[in-house]
CHARMM-style PDB file with segment names, atoms N, HN, CA, C and O in Angstrom:
ATOM      1  N   MET     1      52.612 130.486 132.224  1.00  0.00      PROA
ATOM      2  CA  MET     1      52.719 130.201 130.781  1.00  0.00      PROA
ATOM      3  C   MET     1      51.344 130.420 130.135  1.00  0.00      PROA
ATOM      4  O   MET     1      50.336 129.927 130.640  1.00  0.00      PROA
ATOM      5  N   ASP     2      51.306 131.147 129.036  1.00  0.00      PROA
ATOM      6  HN  ASP     2      52.125 131.547 128.625  1.00  0.00      PROA
ATOM      7  CA  ASP     2      50.000 131.395 128.412  1.00  0.00      PROA
ATOM      8  C   ASP     2      49.649 130.275 127.438  1.00  0.00      PROA
ATOM      9  O   ASP     2      50.503 129.475 127.055  1.00  0.00      PROA
ATOM     10  N   ASP     3      48.384 130.233 127.048  1.00  0.00      PROA
ATOM     11  HN  ASP     3      47.690 130.883 127.359  1.00  0.00      PROA
ATOM     12  CA  ASP     3      47.898 129.132 126.206  1.00  0.00      PROA
ATOM     13  C   ASP     3      48.658 129.031 124.890  1.00  0.00      PROA
ATOM     14  O   ASP     3      48.939 127.929 124.418  1.00  0.00      PROA
ATOM     15  N   GLY     4      48.992 130.170 124.299  1.00  0.00      PROA
ATOM     16  HN  GLY     4      48.764 131.065 124.683  1.00  0.00      PROA
ATOM     17  CA  GLY     4      49.703 130.156 123.022  1.00  0.00      PROA
ATOM     18  C   GLY     4      51.012 129.396 123.131  1.00  0.00      PROA
ATOM     19  O   GLY     4      51.339 128.564 122.285  1.00  0.00      PROA
ATOM     20  N   GLN     5      51.760 129.699 124.194  1.00  0.00      PROA
ATOM     21  HN  GLN     5      51.494 130.375 124.881  1.00  0.00      PROA
ATOM     22  CA  GLN     5      53.058 129.023 124.370  1.00  0.00      PROA
ATOM     23  C   GLN     5      52.852 127.527 124.601  1.00  0.00      PROA
ATOM     24  O   GLN     5      53.568 126.695 124.045  1.00  0.00      PROA
ATOM     25  N   GLU     6      51.862 127.205 125.431  1.00  0.00      PROA
ATOM     26  HN  GLU     6      51.281 127.882 125.882  1.00  0.00      PROA
ATOM     27  CA  GLU     6      51.618 125.795 125.742  1.00  0.00      PROA
ATOM     28  C   GLU     6      51.256 125.035 124.472  1.00  0.00      PROA
ATOM     29  O   GLU     6      51.730 123.921 124.249  1.00  0.00      PROA
ATOM     30  N   LEU     7      50.416 125.643 123.645  1.00  0.00      PROA
ATOM     31  HN  LEU     7      50.031 126.548 123.826  1.00  0.00      PROA
ATOM     32  CA  LEU     7      49.998 125.002 122.399  1.00  0.00      PROA
ATOM     33  C   LEU     7      51.202 124.800 121.489  1.00  0.00      PROA
ATOM     34  O   LEU     7      51.346 123.749 120.865  1.00  0.00      PROA
ATOM     35  N   ALA     8      52.058 125.799 121.416  1.00  0.00      PROA
ATOM     36  HN  ALA     8      51.941 126.653 121.922  1.00  0.00      PROA
ATOM     37  CA  ALA     8      53.247 125.704 120.564  1.00  0.00      PROA
ATOM     38  C   ALA     8      54.131 124.562 121.050  1.00  0.00      PROA
ATOM     39  O   ALA     8      54.665 123.799 120.245  1.00  0.00      PROA
ATOM     40  N   MET     9      54.286 124.445 122.366  1.00  0.00      PROA
ATOM     41  HN  MET     9      53.852 125.065 123.020  1.00  0.00      PROA
ATOM     42  CA  MET     9      55.125 123.374 122.910  1.00  0.00      PROA
ATOM     43  C   MET     9      54.512 122.015 122.585  1.00  0.00      PROA
ATOM     44  O   MET     9      55.221 121.073 122.231  1.00  0.00      PROA
ATOM     45  N   GLN    10      53.184 121.922 122.710  1.00  0.00      PROA
ATOM     46  HN  GLN    10      52.608 122.687 122.997  1.00  0.00      PROA
ATOM     47  CA  GLN    10      52.520 120.646 122.424  1.00  0.00      PROA
ATOM     48  C   GLN    10      52.740 120.231 120.980  1.00  0.00      PROA
ATOM     49  O   GLN    10      53.028 119.066 120.703  1.00  0.00      PROA
ATOM     50  N   SER    11      52.605 121.179 120.058  1.00  0.00      PROA
ATOM     51  HN  SER    11      52.371 122.125 120.284  1.00  0.00      PROA
ATOM     52  CA  SER    11      52.769 120.822 118.643  1.00  0.00      PROA
ATOM     53  C   SER    11      54.227 120.487 118.365  1.00  0.00      PROA
ATOM     54  O   SER    11      54.521 119.662 117.500  1.00  0.00      PROA
ATOM     55  N   ASN    12      55.142 121.122 119.094  1.00  0.00      PROA
ATOM     56  HN  ASN    12      54.903 121.792 119.797  1.00  0.00      PROA
ATOM     57  CA  ASN    12      56.566 120.798 118.936  1.00  0.00      PROA
ATOM     58  C   ASN    12      56.809 119.355 119.362  1.00  0.00      PROA
ATOM     59  O   ASN    12      57.492 118.600 118.670  1.00  0.00      PROA
ATOM     60  N   VAL    13      56.249 118.982 120.498  1.00  0.00      PROA
ATOM     61  HN  VAL    13      55.694 119.595 121.060  1.00  0.00      PROA
ATOM     62  CA  VAL    13      56.416 117.615 121.011  1.00  0.00      PROA
ATOM     63  C   VAL    13      55.797 116.619 120.039  1.00  0.00      PROA
ATOM     64  O   VAL    13      56.372 115.567 119.762  1.00  0.00      PROA
ATOM     65  N   THR    14      54.621 116.960 119.526  1.00  0.00      PROA
ATOM     66  HN  THR    14      54.153 117.815 119.751  1.00  0.00      PROA
ATOM     67  CA  THR    14      53.948 116.069 118.574  1.00  0.00      PROA
ATOM     68  C   THR    14      54.805 115.880 117.340  1.00  0.00      PROA
ATOM     69  O   THR    14      54.937 114.770 116.824  1.00  0.00      PROA
ATOM     70  N   GLN    15      55.392 116.983 116.869  1.00  0.00      PROA
ATOM     71  HN  GLN    15      55.285 117.884 117.289  1.00  0.00      PROA
ATOM     72  CA  GLN    15      56.237 116.901 115.678  1.00  0.00      PROA
ATOM     73  C   GLN    15      57.463 116.035 115.970  1.00  0.00      PROA
ATOM     74  O   GLN    15      57.878 115.229 115.137  1.00  0.00      PROA
ATOM     75  N   LEU    16      58.032 116.211 117.153  1.00  0.00      PROA
ATOM     76  HN  LEU    16      57.695 116.866 117.829  1.00  0.00      PROA
ATOM     77  CA  LEU    16      59.208 115.423 117.520  1.00  0.00      PROA
ATOM     78  C   LEU    16      58.872 113.937 117.476  1.00  0.00      PROA
ATOM     79  O   LEU    16      59.633 113.138 116.930  1.00  0.00      PROA
ATOM     80  N   PHE    17      57.723 113.568 118.056  1.00  0.00      PROA
ATOM     81  HN  PHE    17      57.105 114.217 118.500  1.00  0.00      PROA
ATOM     82  CA  PHE    17      57.335 112.163 118.069  1.00  0.00      PROA
ATOM     83  C   PHE    17      57.119 111.653 116.654  1.00  0.00      PROA
ATOM     84  O   PHE    17      57.493 110.524 116.337  1.00  0.00      PROA
ATOM     85  N   SER    18      56.516 112.481 115.796  1.00  0.00      PROA
ATOM     86  HN  SER    18      56.212 113.398 116.054  1.00  0.00      PROA
ATOM     87  CA  SER    18      56.282 112.070 114.409  1.00  0.00      PROA
ATOM     88  C   SER    18      57.615 111.833 113.717  1.00  0.00      PROA
ATOM     89  O   SER    18      57.776 110.861 112.979  1.00  0.00      PROA
ATOM     90  N   ASN    19      58.570 112.727 113.958  1.00  0.00      PROA
ATOM     91  HN  ASN    19      58.440 113.516 114.557  1.00  0.00      PROA
ATOM     92  CA  ASN    19      59.889 112.585 113.336  1.00  0.00      PROA
ATOM     93  C   ASN    19      60.552 111.298 113.815  1.00  0.00      PROA
ATOM     94  O   ASN    19      61.137 110.565 113.018  1.00  0.00      PROA
ATOM     95  N   GLN    20      60.463 111.022 115.115  1.00  0.00      PROA
ATOM     96  HN  GLN    20      59.987 111.618 115.763  1.00  0.00      PROA
ATOM     97  CA  GLN    20      61.089 109.813 115.645  1.00  0.00      PROA
ATOM     98  C   GLN    20      60.432 108.573 115.042  1.00  0.00      PROA
ATOM     99  O   GLN    20      61.115 107.608 114.697  1.00  0.00      PROA
ATOM    100  N   LYS    21      59.101 108.601 114.916  1.00  0.00      PROA
ATOM    101  HN  LYS    21      58.546 109.384 115.196  1.00  0.00      PROA
ATOM    102  CA  LYS    21      58.401 107.462 114.334  1.00  0.00      PROA
ATOM    103  C   LYS    21      58.856 107.255 112.898  1.00  0.00      PROA
ATOM    104  O   LYS    21      59.074 106.122 112.469  1.00  0.00      PROA
ATOM    105  N   ALA    22      58.997 108.336 112.164  1.00  0.00      PROA
ATOM    106  HN  ALA    22      58.820 109.256 112.512  1.00  0.00      PROA
ATOM    107  CA  ALA    22      59.426 108.247 110.765  1.00  0.00      PROA
ATOM    108  C   ALA    22      60.825 107.637 110.693  1.00  0.00      PROA
ATOM    109  O   ALA    22      61.115 106.829 109.810  1.00  0.00      PROA
ATOM    110  N   VAL    23      61.682 108.029 111.623  1.00  0.00      PROA
ATOM    111  HN  VAL    23      61.447 108.685 112.340  1.00  0.00      PROA
ATOM    112  CA  VAL    23      63.052 107.503 111.637  1.00  0.00      PROA
ATOM    113  C   VAL    23      63.022 106.008 111.963  1.00  0.00      PROA
ATOM    114  O   VAL    23      63.759 105.223 111.366  1.00  0.00      PROA
ATOM    115  N   VAL    24      62.176 105.623 112.903  1.00  0.00      PROA
ATOM    116  HN  VAL    24      61.577 106.260 113.388  1.00  0.00      PROA
ATOM    117  CA  VAL    24      62.076 104.212 113.292  1.00  0.00      PROA
ATOM    118  C   VAL    24      61.569 103.391 112.111  1.00  0.00      PROA
ATOM    119  O   VAL    24      62.053 102.288 111.859  1.00  0.00      PROA
ATOM    120  N   ASP    25      60.598 103.935 111.392  1.00  0.00      PROA
ATOM    121  HN  ASP    25      60.206 104.831 111.597  1.00  0.00      PROA
ATOM    122  CA  ASP    25      60.081 103.232 110.215  1.00  0.00      PROA
ATOM    123  C   ASP    25      61.167 103.213 109.149  1.00  0.00      PROA
ATOM    124  OT1 ASP    25      60.957 102.672 108.064  1.00  0.00      PROA
TER     125      ASP     25
END
């Protein structure tokens, strides 16, 4: 896996967590 893909996955996960936090709030 190249760095670009890994970075994209990380930001996707971060966004998912932010969305879940927003829903919880």
